[in-house]
Steps between C-alpha positions, in 0.01 A plus 500: 500500500664332799247341744570590855474233766214586742704366789803726444364763747498248787778247436856511390469311171852547388683172433798524727515153633783261433454247218273209547686289253693182599333456836512185704214265422527286811581520879830314518797458736724684448430782520235421766643311795364147543295542821336811369423342161328219680286754692410678168388172338312406819319837501435535123503134383784280345428612144460882571683725264592857577289782392666781301566717808632188691723417210639851493577465871670168453724658235581825669453462885557138587873450569655151520779638722529780745799707602560801728618708205172481317337833438150577629233499231197714418225337302139568406301183431188595308240266360134447468279383798513134578838443320705376799689816613521375855712200401705716261640698802478245774703239315819710450467664851465167677782342305736793569414503874570123531822515293633780711422307813665187375808681362541752789464786247243711687564867473405668819497865582819696489364732769642404837213671671234291328296336779412133524134438595273213582466434125770574245364393165699487178207582269187713517194459270261800506136452390203739512263284698505256790317246276768510235774488764360182641455339160861583398638369829302177459642452154850579626453230752436249224818600328723487815378163611817318376756779546385577861487872520262692729223735400307742715168642388457827684126517496375391842407756765794594722500482875337818626724810501342604825693231679860492576597193298852396400607519131537125484143442625369759257678316221362164616153648490542573134622156397237286326605155603361347176751712310810418693745216455708411808867530430652485853864594561537712183599866483182650354171472690318617196614509143204663318247747624181561302262782596334831418709819522319607817558166678863490388561850630341392832763221521778744412404787728281354765122495538350845536797679332272693275282650778571864579624575851171653615305195407759275660456688831119522479446136416791373709668336210842370552701491180630142477857401450609430141469124437683470171866571412575620148871443471482158337243577225629419155165482307203733503209417270233755447199290376216681325740791453241702303304515839789539745644792304158671466404794724349280776803291560809654343619699804508191719657291230780740441554547874553128535749495216690797649515355843628172383769669292614703802511197724727329237742790511395665168247780570300629211300833472140491626242770436176437685292735283618377163230528236508184290175561312649725238613345169672812378871525479652590835833677569807283505508270799783291649398138442437283806738208547375259757735272685281194433319335211203708405212330318173669388218285369177616341226404254511853359755775450298822551654812360572640849693183605696509176591864563614416855720214371656712229570777761640296784599162356613567142719188495214270614448209260143437375378143453165514340287223346362542148146519630562790746195740510277235338211309655552119542439322168205296627328781685189615312339841547138595487350848542145512637300829525302606804121479448452838653316351798631333807873423452504242782224315310709524174793333683280236646354433153846442363612275784194280452572493128848367562377219732212419259762439231707281742191289567419462124854369447490266811779696661545598866387845604771762395659721753466871413727782617331840500703817508366833623684827540395590857458298823155655563386356162656158586287482820185626344516261207583208734190574703279547196606160355450327835142633513452340155621165628857522360751427783824690461820618655528878515859588573635845566818636653331540831336146508554324833586177323823656364633540863537127571849446374402260226329491157214285618259779408589418141431124527337369197634769277881478518686225325583226751861405484623189681855527624736201510507504874120486522492225232738289702281534807196420297649178367582385857139549595361341194692178570270445793178525293347275244454646153113478529496687822719770362275546195195520711663754724614724211153483332333605825748780547454629145127490532515697832743755359280563201211565727687719743718713262329787321550517129537879489775721652452875481808729564696802390848502345613366824497148358600587146877490552694183450265258663475160329140420495368145439421376156127492576504874538420530135300822508601847603232774509618866486191693608660842548682685223872410532706797609766416247622211285762408763206434741311319229791268407540397866134443567433310176819293553361324801343260252645328195826436693774261391321406179163432657171619344341810645262782429477859608168677492511881494191694581483833303252783441346463153353848452519856636762645732789256544446300185803669323723382781348148460601500130853618598525203748396259226759632263775466755387147604517404130855623496574283805370208295741592223233608255330812384150495639175644360290572804207259532269458793291211611182585696311270732212460267 
């Protein structure tokens, strides 16, 4: 009898990707332009080789030459967590933008009524969270260091909509100076905008655009002027597409795509109430043809996303890595059963067990990322652990620290990337210091940071999407039953990234009501590891 794949009810497991044979084994010029290649090597290291998804991008998306007759492309880049998808789309996008600038081959809107605004970007990258937007913009900054494009991360709080502020001032308020490269005298103030759908819509339509008229009158809200023109946009990337086309985001995502198309003189149909959750065959639909390069990226292809692509983008090319829908190879899984008593105490026990093992091996204290399903649970667990002497960062969607316009609330947990520009400044400073003084300063700083930075971060799925956590985040605890395997893959994938070791600990109910669901989860996790699993549990005893 044929054995069914336990993941087939959640993921599109059909093999419809282009071939992964004869892919580039190195980053070379051509096809990558010299300045961009230097930035890639600076960011990844001189001997870095492309991952499978990056190699697929090099072969199919990176063009050595650019012309005005090139057709726009539709691609899905799908690969496991921590496999370098950001570079896989940023590299061809940045190269194309720079080539069109150098060659004068930009393709602006054919609509004479398209308005110029304070900002007129040529590319938009959509991401589900402000944290991911900032990280992506920071990585883009590293890549554009030599080719001198400009990136705006639309994550800082705007100037208040209650004030009568000009569009240019509103735009200025959004600009993160650390993410901007001055390029005076050129045509485009901003080349690439990275942001969440809600923030991008705010730039497109003006702050307060989504408030109903009664609320605008009652709260004296002035709808701001649009700050961003759409007529020049030739690239739109939907990062974490499995999220941005889910019920929470899809209406905003599709609205952005529709408005850009209209501004470029090629309107497409838009249905606000479209149901994308169904995977059943829908009536015949006219495919959407966007007047820009349309790139989707994701670590999973849920069945609903696959159905949407088949319905509206049947010509889209899928580039998928061989390990799609698999856990990272060096990520181990362990299932632990609740004792039946205090669950907070069970979690504390497991944390101390991790750190005891670290001490026995003479290793630094591991960072642990704990995922809960609800914000109230995050806050309650954070307080319980603090009472037991375990400092932690409890982060929810409403946390005040998320409003500061930076990712400093994730310090000590995110991977620290040092850009070429920052490196150059650092070299100038270091010339003024002796080697001994520098070492003493760094040792003191490391000791201080170790004392100040908690080793535990507790959150919801808010931080499970796309963020590149530091290598010392080697443990992920999943303390609430995952809603589905898409959620599990993203949460577990915050560790074991880019070939690093990692471990995910899943807390399950061993007996009674809910134990059948736990066995189902174990079976599916086994499938994500590429093996058939016989459910086994490890207790605390």
